[in-house]
Phi, psi and omega in degrees: 000131181290144180277138177273001180283126173245137181291141181287152178279130178263130175262113182265122178276117182269117177275120181297145175288167173303317181295321175301318181293321179293324175297315180301320180294316178301331179275003176094012178270086192296332179296347177289345180288325185301316177294322176299317177296316179300325184281329191240340192299314183294314180301312181293324181291318179298319177302306180296322181298333179299327185252340189240348183095155190296314186291320176296323178299316181296324177292321176300311181298319175303315180295322178301315183288331173291325179288318177304313186293315182289331186245025179302327181292337181276352178289126181243104182295347176287337180269349184152176179281165176296319184304308180298327185296311182290328177288325177297315180296318180295316181303313181295325180290323181293315181296316179297322177293316177299318175300315184296320177296317180293331180271351177292127182296143179277148183269128181282144175282147179273356183284143183289000000 
């Protein structure tokens, strides 16, 4: 006897990968930046804060995500995943900030 039970349709929510989101960003879908920021901002900020302090780290992370947004088209998934790419951008921003600090002239004290 055939069963009258029909299996329910399951709606599977597909969470886009990092690479999907960068591709969407490259296509001009600016809203794709928010999930990437949600996934990585705290981690990257903690990484940068170890060497730069919290307030500078927050500025660095803001700059990193501006770079991701502006250069999403240059991301090549054939060369690797998003995670190492964003960590590399962060690494270079930290190094640039440390270099900038070293090259800043020191202020002489006016005390005798």
